[in-house]
C-alpha positions in Angstrom: 14.0 -19.7 20.5 13.9 -17.5 17.4 12.8 -13.9 18.0 9.6 -12.7 16.5 7.4 -9.7 16.1 3.6 -9.5 16.2 2.6 -7.2 13.4 -0.9 -5.6 13.6 -2.8 -3.7 10.9 -6.0 -2.3 12.3 -8.8 -1.2 10.0 -12.2 0.2 10.9 -13.8 -3.2 10.5 -10.9 -5.6 10.4 -7.7 -6.6 12.2 -5.0 -8.2 10.2 -2.2 -9.9 12.3 1.0 -11.8 11.7 3.8 -13.2 13.7 7.1 -12.9 11.8 10.6 -14.0 12.5 12.7 -11.2 10.9 15.9 -13.2 10.8 14.6 -16.3 9.0 11.9 -14.3 7.2 9.5 -17.0 8.4 5.8 -16.1 8.8 4.9 -18.1 11.8 1.2 -17.4 11.7 -1.1 -14.9 10.1 -4.8 -14.2 9.9 -7.6 -11.6 9.9 -10.5 -10.8 12.1 -13.3 -9.2 10.1 -16.7 -7.5 10.7 -15.6 -5.7 13.8 -18.6 -3.9 15.3 -21.2 -6.0 13.4 -22.2 -8.4 16.2 -20.0 -11.3 16.9 -16.9 -9.0 17.3 -18.1 -5.9 19.1 -14.9 -3.8 19.1 -11.1 -3.9 18.6 -10.5 -5.3 22.1 -12.6 -8.4 21.2 -10.9 -8.5 17.8 -7.5 -8.7 19.3 -8.6 -11.4 21.8 -10.1 -13.3 18.9 -6.7 -13.0 17.0 -4.9 -14.4 20.0 -7.5 -17.3 20.2 -7.0 -18.0 16.5 -3.3 -18.2 17.0 -3.7 -20.6 20.0 -6.0 -22.8 18.0 -3.3 -23.1 15.3 -0.8 -24.1 18.0 0.9 -20.8 18.3 0.5 -19.3 21.9 2.0 -15.9 22.3 4.1 -16.8 25.3 5.9 -19.4 23.2 6.7 -17.3 20.2 9.8 -15.3 21.4 8.1 -12.0 20.8 10.4 -9.0 21.1 8.1 -6.3 19.9 4.6 -5.4 18.5 4.7 -3.5 15.2 1.7 -1.4 14.2 1.1 -0.2 10.7 0.0 3.4 10.8 -1.0 5.1 7.5 -0.3 8.7 8.1 2.7 10.2 10.0 2.2 13.8 8.7 5.2 16.0 7.9 7.2 15.2 11.0 6.9 11.5 12.0 8.6 9.3 9.4 10.9 6.9 11.3 9.8 3.7 13.1 9.0 5.1 16.5 8.4 3.6 19.9 4.8 4.2 21.0 4.1 6.2 24.1 1.3 8.4 25.2 2.8 11.4 23.4 3.1 9.6 20.1 -0.5 8.4 20.4 -1.6 12.0 20.9 0.4 13.0 17.7 -1.1 10.2 15.6 -4.6 11.3 16.9 -3.9 14.9 15.8 -3.1 13.6 12.3 -6.4 11.9 12.0 -7.7 14.9 10.1 -5.3 14.0 7.3 -6.3 10.3 7.4 -9.8 10.1 8.9 -10.5 6.6 7.5 -7.1 5.1 8.6 -5.5 6.7 11.7 -8.5 6.4 14.1 -8.8 2.5 13.7 -5.0 2.2 14.0 -5.2 4.1 17.3 -7.9 1.7 18.5 -5.6 -1.3 17.7 -2.6 0.4 19.4 -4.7 1.1 22.5 -5.9 -2.4 22.9 -2.6 -4.0 22.1 -0.8 -1.9 24.7 -3.3 -3.0 27.3 -3.0 -6.7 26.3 0.8 -6.7 25.9 2.1 -4.0 28.3 5.5 -5.6 28.8 6.5 -5.5 25.1 7.8 -2.4 23.2 5.2 -1.2 20.7 6.5 0.4 17.5 4.6 2.5 14.9 5.8 2.1 11.3 4.3 4.7 9.0 3.1 4.2 5.4 4.2 7.7 4.5 7.8 7.3 5.8 9.5 6.2 2.6 8.2 9.3 0.7 9.1 11.8 3.4 12.0 13.3 1.4 10.3 13.6 -2.0 11.9 16.4 -4.0 9.9 19.6 -3.4 8.8 19.7 -7.1 7.1 16.4 -6.6 5.8 17.0 -3.1 4.3 20.4 -3.6 0.8 21.2 -4.8 0.4 24.3 -6.8 -2.0 26.0 -4.4 -1.7 29.1 -2.2 1.5 28.4 -0.4 0.3 30.0 2.9 -2.8 27.8 2.9 -0.6 24.8 2.2 1.8 25.6 5.0 -0.9 26.3 7.5 -2.8 23.1 6.9 0.2 20.8 6.1 -0.9 20.1 2.6 1.7 18.3 0.4 2.1 15.0 -1.3 2.8 12.5 1.4 2.6 9.2 -0.5 1.5 5.8 0.9 2.3 2.1 0.6 5.8 3.3 1.4 6.7 0.1 3.3 5.8 -1.9 0.2 7.5 0.3 -2.3 10.8 0.4 -0.3 10.7 -3.4 0.3 10.0 -4.3 -3.3 12.5 -1.9 -4.8 15.2 -3.4 -2.5 14.1 -7.0 -3.5 14.2 -6.0 -7.2 17.8 -4.9 -6.8 18.7 -8.1 -4.9 17.0 -10.2 -7.6 19.0 -8.5 -10.3 22.2 -8.7 -8.3 22.8 -5.0 -8.7 23.5 -2.2 -6.2 20.3 -0.5 -5.3 22.1 2.8 -5.7 22.7 2.1 -9.4 19.0 1.5 -10.5 16.2 3.6 -11.8 13.0 1.9 -11.0 9.2 2.1 -11.4 7.3 0.1 -8.8 3.6 -0.6 -9.3 1.8 -1.6 -6.1 -1.6 -2.9 -7.5 -4.0 -4.2 -4.9 -7.4 -2.9 -3.7 -5.4 0.2 -3.0 -3.0 1.0 -5.9 0.0 3.3 -6.2 3.0 3.9 -8.4 6.5 5.2 -7.6 9.5 6.4 -9.4 12.8 5.5 -7.6 16.3 6.6 -8.3 19.2 5.0 -6.3 16.8 3.6 -3.7 15.1 7.0 -3.0 11.7 8.0 -4.4 11.4 11.0 -6.7 7.7 10.8 -7.3 4.6 8.8 -6.2 1.0 8.7 -7.3 -0.8 9.0 -3.9 -0.9 12.4 -2.4 -2.2 14.2 0.7 -4.5 11.1 1.1 -4.4 7.6 -0.3 -7.2 8.7 -2.8 -5.0 10.3 -5.4 -3.4 8.6 -8.4 -4.3 5.3 -10.0 -7.8 3.9 -10.3 -8.3 1.5 -7.4 -10.7 -1.1 -6.2 -13.2 1.4 -4.6 -11.3 4.7 -4.9 -11.4 7.1 -7.8 -7.8 8.1 -8.0 -7.1 11.3 -9.9 -10.2 13.5 -10.4 -10.7 17.1 -11.4 -11.2 18.9 -8.0 -13.9 20.9 -9.7 -16.1 17.8 -9.7 -16.2 18.0 -5.9 -17.3 21.6 -5.9 -19.9 20.8 -8.6 -21.4 17.9 -6.6 -21.5 20.0 -3.5 -23.0 23.1 -5.2 -25.2 21.5 -7.8 -26.1 18.0 -6.6 -26.4 19.1 -3.0 -24.1 16.4 -1.8 -22.5 16.9 1.6 -18.8 16.6 2.2 -19.1 13.2 3.9 -21.3 11.9 1.1 -18.7 13.0 -1.5 -15.9 11.5 0.6 -17.7 8.2 1.0 -18.4 8.0 -2.7 -14.8 8.7 -3.7 -13.4 6.2 -1.2 -15.9 3.4 -1.2 -18.2 3.6 -4.3 -15.7 4.6 -7.0 -12.8 3.0 -8.9 -13.4 -0.4 -10.5 -16.3 -1.1 -8.2 -18.1 2.2 -9.0 -17.6 1.7 -12.8 -18.0 -2.1 -13.1 -19.9 -3.2 -10.1 -17.1 -5.6 -9.0 -13.9 -5.4 -7.1 -12.5 -8.9 -7.7 -10.5 -8.8 -11.0 -11.1 -12.5 -11.6 -14.8 -11.9 -11.7 -14.3 -8.7 -13.7 -12.5 -10.6 -16.4 -15.3 -13.2 -16.5 -17.8 -10.4 -16.9 -15.8 -8.9 -19.7 -15.6 -12.3 -21.5 -19.4 -12.5 -21.2 -19.8 -9.1 -22.9 -20.5 -6.9 -19.9 -19.7 -3.4 -21.3 -19.6 -1.8 -17.8 -16.9 -4.3 -16.7 -15.0 -3.6 -19.9 -15.1 0.1 -19.4 -14.0 -0.2 -15.8 -11.0 -2.3 -16.9 -10.1 0.1 -19.8 -10.2 3.1 -17.4 -8.0 1.2 -14.9 -5.4 0.3 -17.6 -5.5 3.7 -19.2 -4.6 5.5 -15.9 -1.9 2.9 -15.2 -0.3 3.5 -18.6 -0.4 7.2 -18.1 1.6 7.0 -14.9 4.1 4.5 -16.4 4.6 7.0 -19.3 4.9 9.9 -16.9 7.6 8.2 -14.9 9.4 7.1 -18.0 9.7 10.7 -19.0 10.6 11.8 -15.4 13.4 9.2 -15.1 14.7 9.4 -18.7 15.5 5.7 -18.7 14.3 2.8 -16.5 16.3 -0.2 -15.5 13.4 -2.2 -13.9 9.7 -2.1 -13.7 8.2 -4.2 -10.9 4.6 -5.3 -10.3 3.5 -6.2 -6.8 0.5 -6.7 -4.5 -2.6 -8.7 -5.2 -3.4 -7.6 -8.8 0.1 -6.9 -9.7 1.4 -10.3 -8.6 -1.5 -12.4 -9.9 -3.1 -10.8 -13.0 -1.1 -11.5 -16.1 -3.7 -9.6 -18.3 -3.2 -6.4 -16.3 0.6 -6.7 -16.6 0.3 -7.4 -20.4 -2.1 -4.6 -21.1 -0.2 -2.1 -19.0 3.0 -2.6 -21.0 1.7 -3.5 -24.5 3.1 -1.6 -27.4 6.0 -0.2 -25.4 8.8 -2.1 -27.2 10.0 1.1 -28.9 10.6 2.5 -25.4 12.6 -0.5 -24.4 9.9 -2.5 -22.6 8.9 -5.9 -23.9 7.2 -8.7 -22.1 7.8 -12.4 -22.6 4.2 -13.7 -22.9 5.1 -17.2 -21.7 6.9 -15.9 -18.6 4.1 -13.3 -17.9 1.5 -16.1 -18.0 3.4 -18.3 -15.5 1.5 -19.0 -12.3 4.7 -18.9 -10.2 4.4 -17.0 -6.8 8.0 -16.2 -6.3 10.0 -13.2 -7.5 10.5 -13.6 -11.2 11.4 -11.9 -14.5 8.7 -11.6 -17.1 10.4 -9.4 -19.7 11.9 -10.7 -22.9 15.6 -11.4 -23.0 15.9 -8.6 -25.6 14.1 -6.0 -23.5 16.5 -3.2 -22.3 14.2 -2.6 -19.3 13.8 -5.6 -17.0 10.2 -6.3 -15.9 9.7 -8.2 -12.7 7.0 -9.6 -10.5 8.0 -9.4 -6.8 5.7 -10.4 -4.0 5.5 -7.7 -1.4 5.9 -8.5 2.3 5.0 -5.5 4.4 4.8 -7.6 7.5 8.4 -8.7 7.2 9.5 -5.1 6.5 7.6 -3.9 9.6 9.1 -6.7 11.7 12.6 -5.8 10.5 12.0 -2.1 11.3 10.8 -3.0 14.8 13.8 -5.3 15.7 16.2 -2.7 14.3 14.7 0.0 16.6 14.4 -2.0 19.8 17.9 -3.3 19.5 19.5 0.1 19.2 
């Protein structure tokens, strides 16, 4: 029987699950339980049981899958927790303490961990942290220019997120090109509902767009990305908005949704084609911010061997890829329009043969990366 890992990603109102065979890279089963706490699924305990039921209905019972571990995606590991770590009560307490840094993400992850440990007490449970890949960012990239004593006391720095995806995709890009990871200068663009960019040299990140929280950086589905911090003070002081109201707006009612009223880029494109000016502005702001980060990382790296698009929008939206890189031929970046428009779902090159910088589309697979991290840890 092939060994496998149950990978869980617990959100406040959803539970994503997958069973992955890390050796064969086979996804045995995956799914999502949604609307937790809204009636039919009362809490994370019921959500986990529903996930088990869904697996059984598809013919995949847990006791027949050769499970060797349960991997949990945890968004924030703070300054000290950055390696895949076996979960015990002490680690749970540490993750709980870090909830102040990730109030929307760590608490539901802890609920998922708690229920999974109860349901599967005989398996090792492993936490894999979204921030881990960016733990060793150069100080110039990780440090905010604020009072250093305040920053030290409250652990304020750029932590970065989507690290599992950025690491996996950068490694896959090197494999696709048949070049040593250590020889490449890369820009990775993880464009999903959450979106982030990274600059990577020799397999190690030197900058990333997300910061203390997953709110900084690129325009996202519902998050603002970069914003003048003075706006927050202004809204608090002048508009009488409370901290929670401001936080909710920036996380859930901003970004493409806040500007254009739609989060699905397929529908956004349809609205643009019908003459919807709000949708057009939302798209233009999204692309403008994306191009700013690409340009910044080009300057930071000096030269770039490969730019890779990944995640839902990055993998599937040819218009976003085209508009993000249009006009950059003088900088050594040129797309092949035919390749870019291809509906292929596998890793592929979309740059012109004459382009000094290779442009790729590489599907991310965070579940596989988490499963590999788990098996590596439990076999040590």
